[in-house]
C-alpha positions, 0 to 999 in steps of 0.5 A: 246664942241664936235669936228667934227672929220671927216677926222681929223688925230688923233695919239694914243700913245700905244696899251693900253686898253684906247688907243684902246677905244679912237681909236675905238670911234674916228674911228666911228666918222670919224677920220683918226686914227693912233696907234703907239706902241713902243713895238713889238706886234703880228699882230693878237693882233690888227687885229680887229683894222686894219679891222676897217680901223685903221692904226697900227704900232709897234716897233717904232714911225715913222715920217709918223704916227706923221706928220700932226696929229691934236691931240695925245692921250696918254696911261697913262703908257707912262712917260712924259720923253719919247722921243716921246713927244719931237717929238710931241712938235716939231711938235706942236701936242697937247697931251691929255689923253683918260679921257680928250677926253671922258670928252669933248665928253660926255657933262655929269658930271664926279665924279673923284676919285683919291688918292694913295690908296682906289680909286677902292673901293671908285669908285665902291661903289660910282657908286653902290650907284648912280645906285639906282637913276641914270644911272651911271657907274664906269670907268677909271682905274676900268672897262671900259675906259670912251670912251667905255661908250660915247654911253650909255647916262649916267647921271654920269661917276664915274671915277677912275683916276690916276696921270698918266691920270691927268698929260695929262689932262689940261681941264678935269673938273669934277663936283665932285673931291675926293682926298682920300689920298697922300703917296709916289708912282710913283716917277720914272714916275713923276720925283719927289714927288712934281710932283706927288702931283701937277699932282693930285692937278691940278683938284682941282685948277683953271681953272679945279676946280670942284664945290665940292672938297672932301678931307681926313681930316686925311691927313695933306697934303690934309688939308693944300692943302684945302686952295688952293681949290676954290671949296666948300670943304667937308672933310671926316674921321673927323668933320671939317669945315661946311661940313663933313662926319665922325663917332661919337658914332658908327654912320656915320654922314653927315654934310652940312652947319653945319646941321647934319644927321645920315646915317648908323650905322657903324656895318651895313657897310659890309666893315671892317677897318678904311680905308674902313670906309673912302672910305664909307664916301667919297662915301656918300658925293658924293651920298648926293651931287647928291641927293640920298636919305638916304634910298637908300644910306643905301641899297646900302652900305649894298648890296655892294661887295668889288672889287677883290684883295682889302682887299677881304674876301676869305673864312674861313676854320678851324677857319682861315679867309683868306683875299686877298689884292694883290692890295697892291703893296706898303707898304702904302697900306699894312699898311692900311690893317694891321692896320685893325686888333686889337692886340688881333688877331693872324694874319699871313702876306704874304708879298714880291715880286718885291721891289719898294724900298720905306721906310719900317719904318712905315710898320715895325711899323705896323707889330710889332703892329698888326701882329704875324708872317710874311711869306716873298717871292720874290725878296724883301724878303732880304730887308724886313727881314733886316728891320723887324729884325732891328725894333725888329720883328723876327717872320719871315719865308722865303718861295721859292714859293707862294704856300709854303708861303700859306701852311706855313701860315696855319701851324702856325694856326692863326686866319687870313692869310692876303696876303698884299704883299707891293710889285709889283708882276712881279717877280712871276706873270703877275700882282696883279690880277693873284697873287690874283687869285692864292691865292684865287684858292689855298685857296679854293681848296687846303687848 
């Protein structure tokens, strides 16, 4: 139910994209909006908010901003152990996410897509397919915060949602919820791997359970978890139960109540790799559940372009194909891209950056099975080299700059140069986007 926000004091935690979106929406609805940001930020960066009548403080969280707030809306990057939450609890001020605010205000169905890897591609593809017959937009971690779309009268919000956002969402109930996979990540933020899993699991359990839960049949932890879902469960990646989407005899098939129909031949799908086929299968289930015709599903899949930095084909030069997978900021993400190549291909992997100190055993195994040479960069290079050599892989090169790593990779004359760093980018770049953009620009202009 929509809230009458007129004259209610609302506290926004953080000058993030989602926080600013919530602040502007609530200000437009008549709320008395305060934004508190712990970091020092130059006033010119938030002058627009001040001009709208929104109050902003930076460098601290003052009692004046906190007291008498009707509600607090937190930016997803603020960990739950942060001191501000203790103060809000003492003041009995409830805290929600911008996602939950948008859900409560929209009164329209949400399709929520979560998972450690593959969220952005699946979200973008699902929205792309739904646009064939509905007014739908991808939002959340991809593109705009959902609050930015509340005035567009959408038929569906297709939401990429992180564990951070879900942690602060106790009433968010999507119509369809998809869980693509689960691997260790963000343990420092959540406090434990169990907490990380539980924050994702909450939207699949009562009282937030969706009408339909879509789960990866190749993820044993999710298959085990499926018995706790009160929703109608659909699996993808394997034929399991009565409802599934899977590949058989090079055909992507959809099954509902044991009735099977062909959707598309696999060789007609423009995305490559098993992980991308799983993303497509998940999106197909979503499309079928909301009633998109098979013809429109096929047309949309064929016309889909992979989002930037996610196993993105850049170009082919002198017989070398270049792939930008800069979004692979953990070993599990890189493994997915690495495993997409057959053993017969000569693939050079560029890896390294700021180390997340996650286990490299499976990463090294995938490199041994699918990669010819590895060029290492950044702060993580020592640990990655040590682990690779201990696993028996020795075709390793070290480079001091990103550009020299690309040059070295090309000089090895492979079939493929794959940037899939398995690390964060902050030792060299502002984020994975800049790292990927530099890679693409250099390949297109200098190689």
